[in-house]
C-alpha positions in Angstrom: 196.3 -206.3 8.5 199.7 -205.6 9.9 202.5 -203.5 8.4 204.4 -206.6 7.2 201.3 -207.8 5.2 200.9 -204.3 3.7 204.6 -204.2 2.7 204.3 -207.7 1.1 201.2 -206.6 -0.8 203.0 -203.5 -2.0 206.0 -205.5 -3.2 203.7 -207.9 -5.1 201.9 -205.0 -6.7 205.2 -203.4 -7.7 206.3 -206.7 -9.3 203.0 -206.9 -11.2 203.3 -203.3 -12.3 206.8 -203.9 -13.7 205.5 -207.0 -15.5 202.6 -205.0 -16.9 204.9 -202.2 -18.1 207.1 -204.8 -19.9 204.0 -206.2 -21.6 203.0 -202.7 -22.7 206.5 -202.2 -24.3 205.9 -205.4 -26.4 202.1 -205.0 -27.1 201.1 -203.1 -30.1 198.0 -201.3 -31.4 197.3 -200.6 -35.1 195.2 -197.8 -36.5 194.4 -196.5 -40.0 193.0 -193.3 -41.5 191.9 -192.3 -45.0 190.3 -195.7 -45.6 193.6 -197.5 -45.0 195.8 -194.9 -46.9 197.8 -194.4 -43.7 198.6 -197.2 -41.2 200.3 -196.7 -37.8 201.5 -199.3 -35.4 202.5 -198.1 -31.9 203.4 -199.9 -28.7 201.6 -199.8 -25.4 204.5 -197.5 -24.3 203.6 -195.0 -27.1 206.6 -195.9 -29.2 205.9 -195.6 -33.0 206.8 -199.0 -34.6 205.4 -198.5 -38.1 204.2 -195.7 -40.3 203.0 -196.9 -43.7 201.6 -194.7 -46.4 199.9 -196.1 -49.5 201.7 -194.7 -52.5 198.3 -193.9 -54.1 197.8 -191.4 -51.2 200.8 -189.4 -52.2 199.8 -186.5 -54.4 202.2 -183.5 -54.5 199.2 -181.1 -54.8 197.6 -182.5 -51.7 200.4 -182.7 -49.2 198.2 -181.1 -46.5 195.6 -183.9 -46.8 198.4 -186.5 -46.4 199.7 -184.7 -43.3 196.2 -184.6 -41.9 195.8 -188.4 -42.5 199.1 -189.1 -40.8 198.3 -187.0 -37.8 194.9 -188.6 -37.5 196.3 -192.1 -37.6 199.1 -191.3 -35.1 196.7 -189.6 -32.7 194.3 -192.6 -33.0 197.2 -195.0 -32.3 198.3 -193.0 -29.2 194.7 -193.0 -27.9 194.5 -196.7 -28.4 197.8 -197.3 -26.8 196.7 -195.3 -23.7 193.5 -197.4 -23.6 195.7 -200.5 -23.7 197.8 -199.1 -20.8 194.6 -198.3 -18.8 193.3 -201.9 -19.3 196.6 -203.5 -18.3 197.1 -201.3 -15.3 193.6 -201.8 -14.2 194.2 -205.6 -13.9 197.3 -204.9 -11.8 195.3 -202.7 -9.5 192.5 -205.2 -9.3 190.2 -203.1 -11.5 190.1 -200.3 -9.0 191.2 -196.8 -10.1 194.2 -195.6 -8.1 195.0 -191.9 -7.9 198.3 -191.0 -9.4 198.6 -194.2 -11.5 199.3 -193.6 -15.2 196.8 -194.8 -17.7 193.6 -194.6 -15.7 190.8 -192.8 -17.3 190.4 -191.1 -20.7 188.4 -192.0 -23.8 188.4 -195.4 -25.5 189.8 -195.7 -29.0 188.5 -198.0 -31.7 191.6 -199.8 -32.8 193.1 -203.2 -33.1 195.1 -204.2 -30.0 197.5 -207.0 -30.3 
């Protein structure tokens, strides 16, 4: 393989990486906590799109519980978003982990990816 072929492959990978990043900005994951009392939708780029709280979950005497539910749902959504990023970037890299590439590794989240 000569330097021109390597440069061409690098350019193709850069184009694929840019496309994957754009897909991540549009893709969303949805998580819930408290049996659906709190719902969070976040993009693959970790941008919060929706935070929905069931009115029945709002009890002025239990604000701490609601805060915990929101934090749990947001953290689950971030984890799911990172898993989505890892999956998309792995396809760009041909399924081979690349040192220094964001999104490789980390735990899987059980969430709905759209």
